[in-house]
Biotite code that builds the C-alpha atoms (Angstrom):
import biotite.structure as struc

atoms = struc.array([
    struc.Atom([28.785, 26.892, 44.916], chain_id="A", res_id=1, res_name="MET", atom_name="CA", element="C"),
    struc.Atom([25.441, 28.481, 45.816], chain_id="A", res_id=2, res_name="SER", atom_name="CA", element="C"),
    struc.Atom([22.900, 26.900, 48.146], chain_id="A", res_id=3, res_name="ALA", atom_name="CA", element="C"),
    struc.Atom([20.179, 27.291, 45.524], chain_id="A", res_id=4, res_name="SER", atom_name="CA", element="C"),
    struc.Atom([21.917, 24.933, 43.082], chain_id="A", res_id=5, res_name="ARG", atom_name="CA", element="C"),
    struc.Atom([19.442, 23.470, 40.627], chain_id="A", res_id=6, res_name="SER", atom_name="CA", element="C"),
    struc.Atom([19.164, 19.722, 40.213], chain_id="A", res_id=7, res_name="ILE", atom_name="CA", element="C"),
    struc.Atom([19.966, 18.524, 36.699], chain_id="A", res_id=8, res_name="GLN", atom_name="CA", element="C"),
    struc.Atom([16.918, 17.562, 34.593], chain_id="A", res_id=9, res_name="PRO", atom_name="CA", element="C"),
    struc.Atom([16.223, 13.911, 33.747], chain_id="A", res_id=10, res_name="ALA", atom_name="CA", element="C"),
    struc.Atom([17.124, 12.592, 30.283], chain_id="A", res_id=11, res_name="PRO", atom_name="CA", element="C"),
    struc.Atom([14.615, 13.268, 27.493], chain_id="A", res_id=12, res_name="ARG", atom_name="CA", element="C"),
    struc.Atom([13.407, 9.666, 27.219], chain_id="A", res_id=13, res_name="ALA", atom_name="CA", element="C"),
    struc.Atom([12.487, 9.619, 30.914], chain_id="A", res_id=14, res_name="ASP", atom_name="CA", element="C"),
    struc.Atom([10.635, 12.916, 30.603], chain_id="A", res_id=15, res_name="LYS", atom_name="CA", element="C"),
    struc.Atom([8.749, 11.704, 27.544], chain_id="A", res_id=16, res_name="ARG", atom_name="CA", element="C"),
    struc.Atom([7.761, 8.456, 29.278], chain_id="A", res_id=17, res_name="ARG", atom_name="CA", element="C"),
    struc.Atom([6.639, 10.389, 32.361], chain_id="A", res_id=18, res_name="ALA", atom_name="CA", element="C"),
    struc.Atom([4.469, 12.689, 30.218], chain_id="A", res_id=19, res_name="ARG", atom_name="CA", element="C"),
    struc.Atom([2.879, 9.704, 28.461], chain_id="A", res_id=20, res_name="GLU", atom_name="CA", element="C"),
    struc.Atom([2.171, 8.003, 31.789], chain_id="A", res_id=21, res_name="ASP", atom_name="CA", element="C"),
    struc.Atom([0.664, 11.204, 33.182], chain_id="A", res_id=22, res_name="ALA", atom_name="CA", element="C"),
    struc.Atom([-1.609, 11.543, 30.144], chain_id="A", res_id=23, res_name="LYS", atom_name="CA", element="C"),
    struc.Atom([-2.821, 7.959, 30.409], chain_id="A", res_id=24, res_name="SER", atom_name="CA", element="C"),
    struc.Atom([-3.506, 8.372, 34.120], chain_id="A", res_id=25, res_name="LEU", atom_name="CA", element="C"),
    struc.Atom([-5.385, 11.597, 33.479], chain_id="A", res_id=26, res_name="ALA", atom_name="CA", element="C"),
    struc.Atom([-7.737, 9.603, 31.257], chain_id="A", res_id=27, res_name="ALA", atom_name="CA", element="C"),
    struc.Atom([-8.667, 7.311, 34.165], chain_id="A", res_id=28, res_name="CYS", atom_name="CA", element="C"),
    struc.Atom([-12.210, 7.918, 35.373], chain_id="A", res_id=29, res_name="ASP", atom_name="CA", element="C"),
    struc.Atom([-11.790, 6.394, 38.806], chain_id="A", res_id=30, res_name="GLN", atom_name="CA", element="C"),
    struc.Atom([-8.997, 5.303, 41.095], chain_id="A", res_id=31, res_name="LEU", atom_name="CA", element="C"),
    struc.Atom([-10.027, 3.130, 44.020], chain_id="A", res_id=32, res_name="ILE", atom_name="CA", element="C"),
    struc.Atom([-7.646, 1.889, 46.711], chain_id="A", res_id=33, res_name="LYS", atom_name="CA", element="C"),
    struc.Atom([-9.303, -1.427, 47.465], chain_id="A", res_id=34, res_name="ALA", atom_name="CA", element="C"),
    struc.Atom([-9.020, -5.151, 46.867], chain_id="A", res_id=35, res_name="SER", atom_name="CA", element="C"),
    struc.Atom([-11.576, -6.814, 44.653], chain_id="A", res_id=36, res_name="LEU", atom_name="CA", element="C"),
    struc.Atom([-12.671, -10.184, 46.036], chain_id="A", res_id=37, res_name="ASN", atom_name="CA", element="C"),
    struc.Atom([-14.932, -12.946, 44.843], chain_id="A", res_id=38, res_name="ARG", atom_name="CA", element="C"),
    struc.Atom([-16.799, -14.385, 47.829], chain_id="A", res_id=39, res_name="ILE", atom_name="CA", element="C"),
    struc.Atom([-19.560, -16.932, 48.390], chain_id="A", res_id=40, res_name="ARG", atom_name="CA", element="C"),
    struc.Atom([-22.540, -15.914, 50.521], chain_id="A", res_id=41, res_name="VAL", atom_name="CA", element="C"),
    struc.Atom([-25.875, -17.255, 51.700], chain_id="A", res_id=42, res_name="THR", atom_name="CA", element="C"),
    struc.Atom([-28.810, -15.229, 50.487], chain_id="A", res_id=43, res_name="CYS", atom_name="CA", element="C"),
    struc.Atom([-30.899, -15.520, 53.661], chain_id="A", res_id=44, res_name="GLY", atom_name="CA", element="C"),
    struc.Atom([-33.901, -17.351, 52.185], chain_id="A", res_id=45, res_name="LYS", atom_name="CA", element="C"),
    struc.Atom([-34.630, -20.402, 54.357], chain_id="A", res_id=46, res_name="PRO", atom_name="CA", element="C"),
    struc.Atom([-35.883, -22.395, 51.344], chain_id="A", res_id=47, res_name="SER", atom_name="CA", element="C"),
    struc.Atom([-32.762, -21.752, 49.190], chain_id="A", res_id=48, res_name="CYS", atom_name="CA", element="C"),
    struc.Atom([-30.282, -24.599, 48.874], chain_id="A", res_id=49, res_name="ARG", atom_name="CA", element="C"),
    struc.Atom([-27.434, -22.228, 49.908], chain_id="A", res_id=50, res_name="CYS", atom_name="CA", element="C"),
    struc.Atom([-28.937, -22.266, 53.425], chain_id="A", res_id=51, res_name="ALA", atom_name="CA", element="C"),
    struc.Atom([-28.599, -26.075, 53.661], chain_id="A", res_id=52, res_name="ARG", atom_name="CA", element="C"),
    struc.Atom([-25.328, -26.720, 51.823], chain_id="A", res_id=53, res_name="ASN", atom_name="CA", element="C"),
    struc.Atom([-22.277, -24.392, 51.815], chain_id="A", res_id=54, res_name="PRO", atom_name="CA", element="C"),
    struc.Atom([-21.250, -25.733, 48.371], chain_id="A", res_id=55, res_name="ARG", atom_name="CA", element="C"),
    struc.Atom([-24.251, -23.943, 46.850], chain_id="A", res_id=56, res_name="PHE", atom_name="CA", element="C"),
    struc.Atom([-23.587, -20.486, 48.250], chain_id="A", res_id=57, res_name="ARG", atom_name="CA", element="C"),
    struc.Atom([-24.067, -17.646, 45.782], chain_id="A", res_id=58, res_name="HIS", atom_name="CA", element="C"),
    struc.Atom([-21.049, -15.946, 44.189], chain_id="A", res_id=59, res_name="LYS", atom_name="CA", element="C"),
    struc.Atom([-20.620, -12.286, 44.979], chain_id="A", res_id=60, res_name="SER", atom_name="CA", element="C"),
    struc.Atom([-18.027, -9.614, 44.263], chain_id="A", res_id=61, res_name="LEU", atom_name="CA", element="C"),
    struc.Atom([-16.904, -7.108, 46.887], chain_id="A", res_id=62, res_name="SER", atom_name="CA", element="C"),
    struc.Atom([-14.395, -4.352, 47.465], chain_id="A", res_id=63, res_name="PHE", atom_name="CA", element="C"),
    struc.Atom([-12.397, -4.610, 50.683], chain_id="A", res_id=64, res_name="THR", atom_name="CA", element="C"),
    struc.Atom([-10.913, -1.334, 51.876], chain_id="A", res_id=65, res_name="TYR", atom_name="CA", element="C"),
    struc.Atom([-9.786, 0.462, 55.024], chain_id="A", res_id=66, res_name="LYS", atom_name="CA", element="C"),
    struc.Atom([-11.750, 3.278, 56.610], chain_id="A", res_id=67, res_name="LEU", atom_name="CA", element="C"),
    struc.Atom([-10.349, 4.925, 59.735], chain_id="A", res_id=68, res_name="LYS", atom_name="CA", element="C"),
    struc.Atom([-8.296, 1.817, 60.463], chain_id="A", res_id=69, res_name="GLY", atom_name="CA", element="C"),
    struc.Atom([-11.180, -0.628, 60.062], chain_id="A", res_id=70, res_name="HIS", atom_name="CA", element="C"),
    struc.Atom([-11.619, -3.111, 57.211], chain_id="A", res_id=71, res_name="SER", atom_name="CA", element="C"),
    struc.Atom([-14.819, -2.538, 55.287], chain_id="A", res_id=72, res_name="MET", atom_name="CA", element="C"),
    struc.Atom([-16.553, -4.510, 52.532], chain_id="A", res_id=73, res_name="CYS", atom_name="CA", element="C"),
    struc.Atom([-18.713, -3.080, 49.796], chain_id="A", res_id=74, res_name="LEU", atom_name="CA", element="C"),
    struc.Atom([-20.849, -5.280, 47.561], chain_id="A", res_id=75, res_name="HIS", atom_name="CA", element="C"),
    struc.Atom([-20.219, -4.737, 43.836], chain_id="A", res_id=76, res_name="VAL", atom_name="CA", element="C"),
    struc.Atom([-23.254, -5.465, 41.605], chain_id="A", res_id=77, res_name="PRO", atom_name="CA", element="C"),
    struc.Atom([-22.639, -7.754, 38.620], chain_id="A", res_id=78, res_name="GLU", atom_name="CA", element="C"),
    struc.Atom([-23.303, -4.980, 36.107], chain_id="A", res_id=79, res_name="ASN", atom_name="CA", element="C"),
    struc.Atom([-20.500, -2.870, 37.672], chain_id="A", res_id=80, res_name="MET", atom_name="CA", element="C"),
    struc.Atom([-17.865, -5.613, 37.816], chain_id="A", res_id=81, res_name="GLU", atom_name="CA", element="C"),
    struc.Atom([-15.843, -4.367, 34.843], chain_id="A", res_id=82, res_name="GLN", atom_name="CA", element="C"),
    struc.Atom([-15.783, -0.782, 36.125], chain_id="A", res_id=83, res_name="ALA", atom_name="CA", element="C"),
    struc.Atom([-14.695, -1.998, 39.578], chain_id="A", res_id=84, res_name="ALA", atom_name="CA", element="C"),
    struc.Atom([-11.888, -4.102, 38.108], chain_id="A", res_id=85, res_name="ARG", atom_name="CA", element="C"),
    struc.Atom([-10.717, -1.162, 35.977], chain_id="A", res_id=86, res_name="GLN", atom_name="CA", element="C"),
    struc.Atom([-10.732, 1.250, 38.938], chain_id="A", res_id=87, res_name="ALA", atom_name="CA", element="C"),
    struc.Atom([-8.707, -1.145, 41.094], chain_id="A", res_id=88, res_name="ALA", atom_name="CA", element="C"),
    struc.Atom([-6.265, -1.814, 38.215], chain_id="A", res_id=89, res_name="ALA", atom_name="CA", element="C"),
    struc.Atom([-5.847, 1.934, 37.565], chain_id="A", res_id=90, res_name="ASP", atom_name="CA", element="C"),
    struc.Atom([-4.994, 2.513, 41.222], chain_id="A", res_id=91, res_name="TYR", atom_name="CA", element="C"),
    struc.Atom([-2.445, -0.330, 41.181], chain_id="A", res_id=92, res_name="ALA", atom_name="CA", element="C"),
    struc.Atom([-0.890, 1.180, 38.046], chain_id="A", res_id=93, res_name="ARG", atom_name="CA", element="C"),
    struc.Atom([-0.730, 4.625, 39.650], chain_id="A", res_id=94, res_name="LEU", atom_name="CA", element="C"),
    struc.Atom([0.934, 3.174, 42.734], chain_id="A", res_id=95, res_name="LYS", atom_name="CA", element="C"),
    struc.Atom([3.520, 1.401, 40.566], chain_id="A", res_id=96, res_name="LYS", atom_name="CA", element="C"),
    struc.Atom([4.246, 4.566, 38.550], chain_id="A", res_id=97, res_name="LEU", atom_name="CA", element="C"),
    struc.Atom([4.663, 6.666, 41.693], chain_id="A", res_id=98, res_name="VAL", atom_name="CA", element="C"),
    struc.Atom([7.115, 4.099, 43.082], chain_id="A", res_id=99, res_name="GLN", atom_name="CA", element="C"),
    struc.Atom([9.108, 4.072, 39.833], chain_id="A", res_id=100, res_name="GLN", atom_name="CA", element="C"),
    struc.Atom([9.212, 7.871, 39.769], chain_id="A", res_id=101, res_name="LEU", atom_name="CA", element="C"),
    struc.Atom([10.311, 7.998, 43.396], chain_id="A", res_id=102, res_name="SER", atom_name="CA", element="C"),
    struc.Atom([13.058, 5.427, 42.774], chain_id="A", res_id=103, res_name="ASP", atom_name="CA", element="C"),
    struc.Atom([14.344, 7.328, 39.728], chain_id="A", res_id=104, res_name="ALA", atom_name="CA", element="C"),
    struc.Atom([14.315, 10.654, 41.586], chain_id="A", res_id=105, res_name="ASN", atom_name="CA", element="C"),
    struc.Atom([16.135, 9.156, 44.588], chain_id="A", res_id=106, res_name="MET", atom_name="CA", element="C"),
    struc.Atom([18.796, 7.655, 42.314], chain_id="A", res_id=107, res_name="LYS", atom_name="CA", element="C"),
    struc.Atom([19.297, 11.017, 40.586], chain_id="A", res_id=108, res_name="LYS", atom_name="CA", element="C"),
    struc.Atom([19.336, 12.897, 43.892], chain_id="A", res_id=109, res_name="PHE", atom_name="CA", element="C"),
    struc.Atom([22.018, 10.561, 45.257], chain_id="A", res_id=110, res_name="ARG", atom_name="CA", element="C"),
    struc.Atom([24.110, 11.101, 42.093], chain_id="A", res_id=111, res_name="ARG", atom_name="CA", element="C"),
    struc.Atom([23.772, 14.886, 42.494], chain_id="A", res_id=112, res_name="ASP", atom_name="CA", element="C"),
    struc.Atom([24.889, 14.723, 46.126], chain_id="A", res_id=113, res_name="ILE", atom_name="CA", element="C"),
    struc.Atom([27.846, 12.522, 45.205], chain_id="A", res_id=114, res_name="GLN", atom_name="CA", element="C"),
    struc.Atom([28.836, 14.918, 42.417], chain_id="A", res_id=115, res_name="ALA", atom_name="CA", element="C"),
    struc.Atom([28.596, 17.861, 44.805], chain_id="A", res_id=116, res_name="MET", atom_name="CA", element="C"),
    struc.Atom([30.816, 16.074, 47.353], chain_id="A", res_id=117, res_name="LYS", atom_name="CA", element="C"),
    struc.Atom([33.367, 15.194, 44.667], chain_id="A", res_id=118, res_name="THR", atom_name="CA", element="C"),
    struc.Atom([33.443, 18.763, 43.392], chain_id="A", res_id=119, res_name="LYS", atom_name="CA", element="C"),
    struc.Atom([33.828, 20.079, 46.950], chain_id="A", res_id=120, res_name="SER", atom_name="CA", element="C"),
    struc.Atom([36.748, 17.714, 47.633], chain_id="A", res_id=121, res_name="ARG", atom_name="CA", element="C"),
    struc.Atom([38.508, 18.734, 44.414], chain_id="A", res_id=122, res_name="LYS", atom_name="CA", element="C"),
    struc.Atom([38.002, 22.405, 45.198], chain_id="A", res_id=123, res_name="SER", atom_name="CA", element="C"),
    struc.Atom([39.308, 21.971, 48.746], chain_id="A", res_id=124, res_name="ARG", atom_name="CA", element="C"),
    struc.Atom([42.360, 20.016, 47.534], chain_id="A", res_id=125, res_name="ALA", atom_name="CA", element="C"),
    struc.Atom([43.090, 22.741, 44.981], chain_id="A", res_id=126, res_name="PHE", atom_name="CA", element="C"),
    struc.Atom([42.824, 25.479, 47.620], chain_id="A", res_id=127, res_name="ARG", atom_name="CA", element="C"),
    struc.Atom([45.058, 23.615, 50.067], chain_id="A", res_id=128, res_name="LEU", atom_name="CA", element="C"),
    struc.Atom([47.606, 22.836, 47.371], chain_id="A", res_id=129, res_name="GLY", atom_name="CA", element="C"),
    struc.Atom([47.547, 26.413, 46.075], chain_id="A", res_id=130, res_name="GLY", atom_name="CA", element="C"),
    struc.Atom([47.978, 27.998, 49.524], chain_id="A", res_id=131, res_name="SER", atom_name="CA", element="C"),
    struc.Atom([50.928, 25.723, 50.383], chain_id="A", res_id=132, res_name="ALA", atom_name="CA", element="C"),
    struc.Atom([52.863, 27.022, 47.384], chain_id="A", res_id=133, res_name="MET", atom_name="CA", element="C"),
    struc.Atom([52.348, 30.686, 48.199], chain_id="A", res_id=134, res_name="ALA", atom_name="CA", element="C"),
])
């Protein structure tokens, strides 16, 4: 058995699904690793009722993300809410697909190793049995 043994390809259905997933991800405009949060803030105007009563704080949308180990927030304007939600959802989908692909590849890799061990044991048993008879 050579050291450069090739790993067996995945079944056709898995390959087809992987191609379809790759095509749909390629169509994504943006991928953003961040959490989208709805928060309530005071606007800063002393005469606004949000300054006097926390129940009347203004609704705002923000991305929360990590930058060099620090949590950061980025305000998302109302007119960009849908694009922000789509970007965050696309990233979550990508992360899920990568995990599924990794799990499938690990399962296949473990099967290949097991098959190689089984084949090696059978070969060794054959050689030992054959040399004892000679």
